[in-house]
N, C-alpha and C positions, 0 to 999 in steps of 0.2 A: 602971230610970232614971226619975227624978222627971219627970213630964210638966209639972209647975208650975214647973220651974227657970227662973230669969230668963233672958231673951234680950237679948243685948248690942246695942245699937243703934250702928252703924258708918256713919261718913261716908267715902266713898272717892271719888276722882277718877279718872273714866275718860276715855280718849282713844280716839276712834273710829279704828281702823287702816284705812288705805286703802292699796291697791297702787299707786295713782296718783291724782294730784289731778285733779279735774274741770277741763278746760280750756274757758274760755269762748270760744265761736266767733262770728264775725261772721255772725249768721243771715242777714242780708241778702245777703251774698256768697255763702254756701252755697247759699241758696235759687236765687239766679239762675244758679250754677253747674249745679245739678241740672235747672232747666228748659231751660237751653241744651243740656245732654248729652241729655235726654230728647227734645227737639225735633230734634236732629240726627239721632238714631237713627231717630226716626219719619219724618223727611223721606226719609232714605236708604231705609226700606222702602217708603215710597209710590212713590218713583222706581223702584225694582226692579219694583214690581207694574204701574205704568204703562207701562214698556218691555217687560215680557214678556208682558202680557196679549193684545196683538194677534196674538202667535205661537200662541196656544192654537188648536187645532182644534175644540174643544167649544163647544157652545152654553152660554149661562149657565146654563140648567137642568140640562144634562148635567153641566156642572163642579160645580154644586151638589150633584147626586146622587152624583158620583164622590167629592168631598171629604167628603160626610156619611158614606158607607161606610168611607173612609180614616180619618177621625176616630174614627168608632166603634171600629174595630179598634185604632188607636193608643192610645186612652184606655182600652180594656178590657185591652190587653196591659200597660200601665203599672199600671193598677189591680190586675190580677192578680198582677203581679210583686211589687208593693208588698205585697199582702195575704199571699201565700204565703211571701214571703222573712221577714216578721215571724212568721207563723204556725208555720213550720218552726223557726226559732231558738227561739221561745217553747216549742214542743213539746220540742226538745232540752234546753232549760233545766229544764223541768218534769220530764222523763224522768230527768235527772241529779241533780234535787234530792233530798236526803235529809235527814231531820230527825234529827240525832245530838246528843244532849245532851252538851256539854262539861263533865264533871264537874269541879269545882273551879276553874272559870275564871268568876269573878263580879267583874269589875272594878267600881270605884266609878263610879257614873254620876251625872251632874248633869242633871235635866230643866230646860230653860229655857223659860219661859212668858211670851213678850212680849205685853203687853195694852194696848190702847188703847180707851177707852170700852166695855169688856167687863163692866160692872157687873151685867148680866143673867145671865151665864154663868159669871163667873170662879170663884165659890164651888163651883158644881157641878163644874167642871172640875177644881179641886184636890182635892175630895173623892174624885172617881173616880182621881185618880192615887195616893191612899192605898192603894188596893186592888190594885195591880199585883203579879204574881207574880214578885217579885224582892226580894231582901233587903238590898242594898247600893246605895242610892241617896238622893239629896236632890231637893227641889223648889225652884227659884228662879224667883219671879215678877218680871217687870221691867215696872213701870208707866211707859209712855212718855208722861208728862205728859197723863193723861186729864182730861177736862172733867167727867166724870160722877162717880159714887161708887165707881169701880173700886178706887181706892187704899184708901178705908175699908173696902170689904168685904174686900180682899185683906189687909190689916193684921190683921184679926181671925183670919186663918188662921196668922199667925206663930207659931213655936214648934216643939216636938217634938209630932207628932200620931201617933195610934196607926195603924200600917200592918198588913199581912198577916202580917209576919214579925217585927215590932217597931216601934220608934219612927222615924219619918220626919221629918227636919229641914226646915222650910217657912220659907224667907227671902223678903223682899220688898225689892227695889230701886225707889226713886222717884227719877224723872230727868225732865228737862224733855224736851218732845216733839222728837224727832229722827228719827223714822222706825223701821221695824221692824229694818233693818240695824244701826242703832246701839243698839237695845234688845238684840238678840241678842249683840252684841259686849260690852255691859255685863254681860250675864248670864255669858258665856263667861269674860271677864276675872275676874269675881268667883269662879267656880267653880275648884276645885282638882282636879277629877276627871280621870281618864285618858280617859274617854268622855263627850261631852255628847250629849243628845237635845233637838234643837230642834222646837218644835211651835208651832202656833197657839193663841191664848188660847181660842177657840171650840171647840176639837177635844176629843175624848174617845178614849183610847187603850185598846186591848185589853189584858186582864190579862196576857198573856204576850208582850207587844210587845218589852219590854226583853229577856227571856231567849231569845227566838227570834232576836234581831238581834245581841246582842253576841258570840254564838259565832262568827260570822264574823271578828272581830277577832283571833282566834288567827292567822290568816295576816297577817303584818306587812306585806304589800303593799297590804292593804285599808285605805283612808282613810276610807271612809264606807259606810253601808248605807241605802239607800232603803226606806222602808216602803210598806205598801199603803194607799192612801186610798179610803174607801168613803162613800157618801152615806148619811147617817142619816135625814134628814128626807124620806122617800119618801112614796108614795101620792098624789102629784100629777103632773100630767102632764110639766112641765118637770123635775122632781126625779127622776122615774123615768127620763126620757131621759138625764139627767146620770148617774145610777146605772149605766145600761147603758154609757154613754160611758166612765166610769171603769173598768169592767170590761174592755170590748171594746178601747177605743180607747187607754187609757192604761197599764193594768196589763199587757195583752198585749205592748204595746211595750217596757215596762221589763223584762219577763221575757226578751223577745228580745235587749235591750242588755245584760242581766245575763249572758247566755251568753257574750258577749265581754268582760265586766267593764267595760262602757263606758256605764252609765246617764247619759243626758244631762241629766236634771233630778232633783235630790232634792227631793221635794215638801215645801212648807212646812208641811204638817200633821204629818209625822213624817220625821226624819232624823236618824240617829246618826252622829257623827264622832269621829275619833280626834283628841285635841287636838293632837298634833304635826303632822296634816295641815292643820288649820286654821291653825296658826301658819305653815306653810310657804307657804300659799295667801294669807296676809295678812288673815285674818278676812273677814268679810262687808263689801261695799262699798255706798255709798249712790248711786253714780252711775248706777244703772239702776232700772227699776221691776220688775225680776225678779232680785232679789238672790239667789234659789235657784239660778236657772239660772247666774248669773255665777259664784258660788261653785263650783259643779259643774264648770265649764269650767276654773276656775283649779286645782281638784284635779287634774283629768285632765291638764292642762298640766305640772304638777309630778311627773307619773308615778304617781300614786296611783290604785289600781283602786277601782271602786264597784260593790257589789253590791245586788241587790234581794231583799228577804225578804218573801215574800207572806204569811207568818203574823204579821208585825209590822203591825198594822191601827190605823189612826186614823180614827175616824168624824168627818165634818165636816158642817156645814150649807151646803147648796147653795142658790143663788138659786132663789126659787119663782116670780118674775115675768120676763118676757122682757127687760125694759129692765135689770133687775138683772143678768141673765145676760149680756147684751151688754156692760154696763159692765165686767163682770168679765173678759170675753174680750178686750176693747179693751185694759184694762191688761196682760193676759198677752201679747198679741201684740207691743204695743210694747216691753215689758220684754225680750221674747225678742230682738226685733230690735236693741235697744240692746246687749244682752250680745254678740250675734253681732258687731255693728260694733266693740264694744270689743276683741274677740279675732279681728279680721279677718285680721291677719298669718298666723294658722295656717291660714286658708282657701287661701293661695296657696304655703305653705311647709310641705309635710308633713314635711319633715326635723327640724322642732323637735320635734313630736310627732304621729305618724301617727294614733294613736288619736283625739286632740283633733280634728285635721283631719277625719277620717271623720265624727265625731259632729257638728261644725259644719256640714258638708255635708248631713247628713241634717236637720238643724235649718233651713237654708235652704230644703231641699225641701219640708218640712212647712210652714213659715211663709210662703213666697213662692210657689214654684212650684206646689205642688199645689192650693191655694186658687183661684189664676188658672185653671189648667186645669179645676178642677171648674166654676166659674161659667161660664166661656166655653163648655165642652162643653155644659152644660145649656141655655144660652141658644141656642146654635147648633142643638141638637137640637130644641128646641122651635119655633124658626123654621122648620126644614125640615119638621117635622110639620104645622104650621099652614097653610104656603103651598105645600108640594109634596108631600102626600099621603104622609108617612112615618109616620102616626101609629101603624099597627100594628107597624112595626119598632121604634119608640122605645118602645111599651109593653112589648113582649117584652124589649128591652134593659134597661129599668127593672125589670122583674119579675125578670130574671135576677140583677141586683145586689141586689135585696131577698131573693131566696133565698139569695145568697152570704152576705149579712149575717146572716141568720137562722141559717145553718150555724155561721158564726164565732161568733155569740152563744151558740148552744147549747154548743159546745166550751168557750168561756170561763167560761160560768156553771156548766157541769158540773166544770171544774178547780177553781173557787174556791168550789163548793158554795153558790152564789147562789140567788136566788129565779127559779123557772121562769116566773113570770108576767111577768118582763121580756122574754122572747123575742119576743112580738108587736110589741113597739115597734120591732124591727129592721125592720119593714115601712116605717114613716116616718123611720126613723133617718137614712138617706141622703138622701132625697129632700126631707126637710123640715129636720131638725135640723142635719146636717152642712153642708147648702147655706147655711143661715142664718149659721151660725158662720163658714163661709169668706167670706161677704159681709162679715161684720163684721171678719174678718182683713184683707181687702182695703182696706177703707175705713182701717182702723188703720194699715196699711202705707203708703197714700198720706200720710196725716197725718204719720206718722214720717219718711217721705221728704221732706215739705216743711217739716219742723222745727216744727210746731205744739206750743205749750206743752200740757202735760197735768198733771193733778193725780191724787193717790192717791185712787181711788174705794173707798169702805168700804161693804160690804154691811150693811144694816140688820139687825141680829140679832133673832130671836124667842126664842132659847133652845131647847135640845134637852132631851128627856127623858133621864134616865139610861139607861145601856145596859141595866140589869137590868129595866127596865119594858118 
């Protein structure tokens, strides 16, 4: 094929498809309703405590001692149940996992790369996509109204470029800024492929990411495959902690969910979708800040199964500074809460889709219940240690949790053949990192509950080295 053949410039009109239109709410009325509801429940709880406290036969110190021991026991039971239920299902998934190449099954795949002000990294990202170990794919870059030189850089990549097995077509769509969801919808609408791979503009994919993931679409019930996201910019304190979190906290959970074919969030850096499944779900929607979670829930609601493929890897750039990390988790938390609220009818009616209801309740637990439990327990235990002499007990309790985290980290790192040097980070993983993230989640939940406005926060990119380096 002539690599210098002319590339036709086409203008297309794209309509962002939504399953439902965003409804403008009376924020003042909603805020008052939430305040009154919270106040009513708080008042009722205080009345119960006031009326029952005189009937207790324990002194205040004895009552605190008793409640400390009970709280430790309950918190430990909940923690262990959460840990080992995820660990057991993840083990069963990995135990049943086999890599069998499906010969002759090479469906055409469109890689959709939405970009906004990614001029520093877009050329490198596209070049890395040309080296994938797959023979039947194209690359579609969607410039979402960037204000830097992203479009100029991407435009230079247009044409048929030399790939590993032949020529790979690279196209660029230039559109006004409308957000990631609309950019992805534009690329999907432009594509004619049976399978689409959606990724982030700053991510870099492993060479065999498509080949290892598309084999699952042989099963007609599989609507999407979630990939394995890893942190590339390591060797710094916060990025190493996030690398451990992705391995232990996220990928292990996805492996457990994949055992039931009910992955709750297809990650933005890499997700492969069957076109028919996306069409059934109504494409991406722009009415939440977690379009990935929203689309995943819609796919599950329509009866599609979602699998996790650990060998389909996307390397992403993680925040290196604490304030950037908290901004990212603030957006994630509020976006997930928005997605849960959007699908709230499934929370109370499991007859619609039991799998979706189960996943939604696990998301409620992880986003609302667990952070509150973790923060309250740590504050309560610190108070008891400082004022009532439980310091040695609290120390051994925290040491036991650190040992549990290190054991889990060792297992997860062994399964994914990751860096052993990340294991010592498990010592501070729960006491510092998880607690900090949970505090951020709690503050984000309060602001979402009160209806505060928010904007899409963007991580300042420094650019990643190519994977080969």
